[in-house]
N, C-alpha and C positions, 0 to 999 in steps of 0.2 A: 410467529415470534411475538412475544410480549413487547409492546412498545415501551421503551424507556425514554423519558424526556432527556433531550440533549441540553445540558446546562454547562456551557463552556465559560470559563472564568475570564477570558480575555476578549476584548472587542475585536472587530475587524482590524487587521494589521494594515498600517500605512507604509508606503515606501520609506526605507530608512533615511535619516537625515544625511545630507552630504557631509563627508568627513568622518562619519561614524557609522559605516555601513553594516557592521556586524558580519557574521559568517554562518552559513549553513550549507551543507552539501549532501548529496545522495549518490550512491553507486549501486546499480542493480547487479546482483551476483547471479540470479536466476529467477525466472517467473513462469511457472507452468506446472502441469500435473506431475512432472518428474522432480520438482523441487522449487522452493521459494525462499529467497533471502534478500533483504535490502540493508545496505550499510548506510547509516546516517552519521554525519560528523558535524559538530559545531566548533567554536573556537577552543573549547576545553573538554568536550564530551564526545564519546563514541558509543553509538547504539546500534544494535541489530534488530531488525523487524523480521520475525519468523526465522527458523533455522531448519529448513527442509532439505539441506544438503548434508553430506557426511561431515562430521565435526573436523576431521583432518583437512578436508578441502577448504572449509571456511578459515581455519587457523592458518593454513598455508597462504591463502589469499591475503589475509591481514598482515602476516609477516612479510610478504612481498612488498607491501606498502609501508613497511616499518611501523606497523601498529601491533604492539604486543597483545595477544588474545586476552590476557588477564586485565588489560586496560579497558576492555569493553565495560561500560557502566551498567548496562542491562540488556536483556533480550525481550523485546515486546512480542508477545504471542497473540496472534489474531484469533486462532482457534486450533483445535487439537487434531485436525486431519493430518495424515502421515506426511503429505508433501509439504507440510509447514513445520514439522518437528522431528524429522528422522534423526537429525544430529543433535537435537536439543539437549538431551540428558547427558550425553558424553561431554559436550562442550561446557555446559553449565557447571557440572560437577568438577571437571578437570581444572577449570580456570576460576571457579567460584564466582560465577557471574549470575546474578539473580534474574529469574524469569518473571516478567511483569505481565499480569493478565487478570481477567475476571476470575473469581473464586471457582466457579463451575468449570471454567477452562483449565485452570490449574489442576483441579481434581481429575479431570479427564486425561490431561497430559501425564500426570503421575501414573495413572493406570496403564498408559502406553509405554512410558520410557523410564519409570522408576522415580526415586526421590529427586527433588529439585530444590535448590535454593530459590526462594520465591518472595515476591511482594505483590499484594493484591491491588488491582486497579479496577474499580467498578465502572461499568459503562455509564457515561454521564458525569464522570469525575475527572479531576486533573491532579497530577503529581509533578514534583520537580525532580529531575534526574540531572545532576551536574548543573550546567547552565541552560538546560532545556526544560521547557514545560511540555508535558505530554498529557493530552486529553484522549479519552476513549469514548467511542460512540457506537451504538448498536447497529448491526447490519443484518439483513435477512438471509440466512444460510442454514443448512441442515447440520448444525453443530450445537454444542452445549450452550455456549453464550458468545457467539461470534462478534467481533469488534473491528472497527476501523480506528485509526489513530490520527491525531493532529500533533505534530512536533513543532514547537516554536522556539526560536533562539535568535537574538540579535535583530529583531524586527522582521524576521522571515518565517514562513510557515510551509511545512510539507504535510500533505494529506495522503494517507495510505488506506486504500479501500478496495480490497480484492476478495474474491470468493463471496459473491452476493447474487441472489436470485432475481431481484427486482430493483428498479430505480425508485426506492421509497422516498417520499417527499421529505422525510426527516433528514435525509442525507444532503439536501441542497445547501443548507446553511453551513455545515462543517466544510464542505468542499469549496464553497465560495470564499473562504478565508485563505486559501492556499495559493502560494506562488508556484509550487510544484504539486500536481495531482497525479498520484499513481492509482489508476482505476482499471478494474477488470473489463476486458472486451473479449470474452471467451470464444464466442462462436457466431457464425452467420446462420441465421434462422433457417434459410432454405437449404444450406449445405448440411446442417444437422438433420433436418427432417428427411433428406434424401440419402443420407450417409449410412455407413455400415453398422452403427451402434444398435444394440438391442432395443426393443421398445421400452423396456423398463429403464434403461440408462438414459434414453432420450427424454422420457417423462421426468426423470429426476433433474436433468439439466434444465429443462424448460419450466420447471415448477417455480413458484415464487421464492423458494428457498434453495434454488439450484445455482445456476451461473448466468452471468449477464451477457446479453447479445451485443453485437456491434451497435445496432440501432438503439437499444436501451442505453448503452454507454453514451452515445452521442446526445440523446435527449437529456441525460443527467448533466453532461458537460454544458449544454446550452442553458439548462435551467439554473445552473450555479454560476453562470458567467458574471463577471464584474467588469468595472472599467479599467482594471489593471491588466497588463500583459501577464500571461502565465504559460507555463509548460505543462503539458499533459502527456503522461506515459500510459499508453494502452498496454495492459499487462495480462498475464495468464491466458494468452492466446492458445487455442486448441491446435494441435498439430494436424488433426484430421478435418476439423470443421471450420477452419479459419486460415488466414495467412496475413502477414504484415501488410501486403498490398491491398487486400480486400478490406481489412479493418480500417486502414487509412482512407480508402476511398469512401466507405460507407459513413464513417464518423465525420470526415472532412466535408463530404457532400451535405450531410445534414446541417452542420454548423454554418455552411455557406447559405443554405436555404433559409436558415433562421436568422441570418444577418449577424452572426457572432464572429467577431474578429479578434485579433490580438492573442490568438492561441497557437502555440507551437506544438504540433502533434508528433509523437514518436512512438515506436513500438519496442517493447522489451523482448529480448531473446529468451527463449524458453529454458535453455539448458547450459548457459554460459554467461560470464560477465559481459555486460553490454553498456547500457546507457549511464551517463554521468551528468549530474547537474550541480552547479555551484552558484551561490548567490553572488560571488565575485564576478561571474560572467554575465550577469543579468544587467542589461542596460535599460533603464526605465524610459529613455527617450527613443530607443531603437524599435522600429516596427517589427512585430512578430505576426506572421501570417499563418492561417490554417494550411 
């Protein structure tokens, strides 16, 4: 992967001032090889990150929360693999929602799902969507131009970083800025090596452009730790080579050994809506433990 300098326009975020807390929230709709989609909402803006579920499924979920699908400001696309865009074309065209991604990612997505209303966001750049600032940064994965995202609003920050093959040092600073980190913890190394996958598939997953292990995820969380409490969602867990209990044990154990505290670890479900995070529920004085 060509290294792209990460130039983020905003400094490290500080806890919002009392009396003016702002608002940012996230809801995981699914995270795994069968589909990925994250809903992000601020005070005035609704965003989706990836749309690897059927368009009707995502639309029905939004409507059940009294969110009109056409009210989605944009769909941020991390990369063009099927589990991140299977419903993208239908949803974007039906509701006229722009897809925001690197130009190479947009070209690859159009080849897969047809024409798209789109807006280009180069990695290392920042754009404004409603009352949100969105920055894209490069991640190491076997796709055209894979990206992670920082979403900022109201003094809060969410980092989304899934489908990456190695804990590249350039990822530390973006993740350090986040109050909520959504990070891949795809597999347990020993389980993968001993498991039923073909040698070629194992080699792809284990490559620097494949998928992140529990141990690598833990090291990246530790390296990007700050003095502020944070929530970390371990995402894109393999159904065959990992489990929520194993991921929490390995990552949590590493953080304890490294002396990292103030981290709330949770695991995202692979194939159904699961975790929810809201800045309104964050207490800056409340202890969060690994």
